[in-house]
N, C-alpha and C positions, 0 to 999 in steps of 0.2 A: 747297241753299236755295229756297225758293220765296217769291217776296214776290207778295200778293196784291194786285190793286188797291185792296180797300180800305185796305191797309196804305199801299200807295204813295199814293193818292189823302188818304189819313189823316195823314199823314208832312204833305204838301204844304199842308194846310188850317192844321197845326201852324204849322209854318214862316212863314206869311203872320201869325201868330197871334203867332209872335215876335216876328219885324217892328214889328206893331204896340206889343207889350210895350215894343220899345225906343224906338219913338217918345213911351211914354208914353199911350197912347189902347187901347182897345179898337177891334174893327171889328164887320160885321154881316155875317152871311150873305150877303148879295147881295154885299156887298163881296169875300168871301174866294171867292164863286163867281165872280164875274166875272175876278179874280185868276188863277186858275185854270183857268179856260173849263169849267166844274163846274155842273149845273144847283144852283139853289139847295135844292131838295127831297136832293137826295145828299149834300150840305154838311150840313145840319141832321141826316143821319142820322148822319153821321161826329162831329159836333158831341156829339151825345145819346149814340154813342161813348165817347168821349175824358173826355165829364163824368161819365159812370158810373166813368169810371175815375180820375173826381179831378185830371185834367190839366187840364181846361178847366171856369171858371164863366161861367156866363148872368145878365144883369142884365137883364129885362123894361120896356117901357117906354119914352118919347119919347127917354131917355139913356140907351138899354138897347145892348148888345151882349156880342158873344163874346171874351172872353181868358183869358188862361194862368191857371190858379191857381196858378202859382209858375213863378219864374225862371226862364226859358228854358238855364240852363246847369247847372238842375239836373234837366233833362228828358231824360234817353238815347233812344235809339234802340228799347232794349231795351223801356221804361216804354211807349214808342208802340207798338211791334209786337203788343206783349201789348192794349195797349188795343183794338187794333181787330179780331186775332185770337183772344184768349184765353190767346195763348201768346205769347212773344217769337220762337221758333225751332220749328217745327214739322219733322219729320225723319220718313224712315222708317222699318219695322219691323227694320232693320238696327244702328242702334245706338237704339232704344228701350230705355227702362229696366231692365227687365225680361229679364233674360237666355235667361227663358221665351218672348221671341218667333220665336227662331229655334232649329233644334238646332243648329247651328252655331255659335253665337256663343262658346262658351271657347274656341275655337283659330281664329277667323275673324282674317283679317290683314284682312279688307277693314273690317271691322266697328271695330279701331282706329285706322285709317285717316279713317273715316268720321267716329268718336267725334273725334279730333284734329280735323278740319274743323271740327264741331259746337262745338268748343271753341272754337276761334279767331274764328268766325262770331260766337259770341257773349260773348267777350272784346271783340271789336270795339264790338259790339253798343250792349253796356255802357259802354263808353268815347266815346261819339262825342255829343253833344246838341245839341237845338234851334239853340242859340245858334252853335256847329259849323257846322252847314247852313247855317244863314243867312251866316255869315263865309264859306263856302266859295263861297256863291252868288253872292257880291261880290266875291270875288277870289280867279280862279284859280288866284293861284302861293301859297295859302295853304291848309293839310292841317293836322289837328291832329295829334297824336304819335302818335295809333291807326291814323288813315289812312296816315300816312306809313311808321308801322313793317311794315303789312300791303300796303301797295304795293311796298316794298323801297327805300324813299326814306331817307336820314340825317337823319332829326327834322322837326318841326314845320317847314311853311314851305316845304319843298323845291319848286321847280316843275320840277323835269324828272323823267322817267322814261323810262330807256330801255325798258325791259320790255315797254313799249304796255299795262300794266294799266287795268283798267277806272276808275282811281283818278283818270287822269291829266285 
């Protein structure tokens, strides 16, 4: 799986909006841009994509701003990636839904492994929310169950990971 800059920075913007949600406030494009070290123009582009996907609401005027359209615990990474790239998980032709993409597909072991990997990643993206990401950012020792499971830890909140996983 390859995560584009648009997806990464878009999710970071949504995380700042999730923090604002927790404070009971909205945010402005300049505030999000400053917090993430991005240009306001780039944040505006990302907010536009998220708004089109129904993840963000905008209000104009003196008391305007941007905010999540729904509670951060209901917005998954799957939702966010789909908003910023048009689909939550892009894969190559080896795991394309149509078997006709490759003449080897019916008997290909590699396709089955890549298909299983795609499913694991899709399940992880569908089970991690913006609320989870914000909590993980504030507490290095906490992980949602889906991340702990993927990292090989024993449940949520696991703090040690001897495997050297990227989820540390």
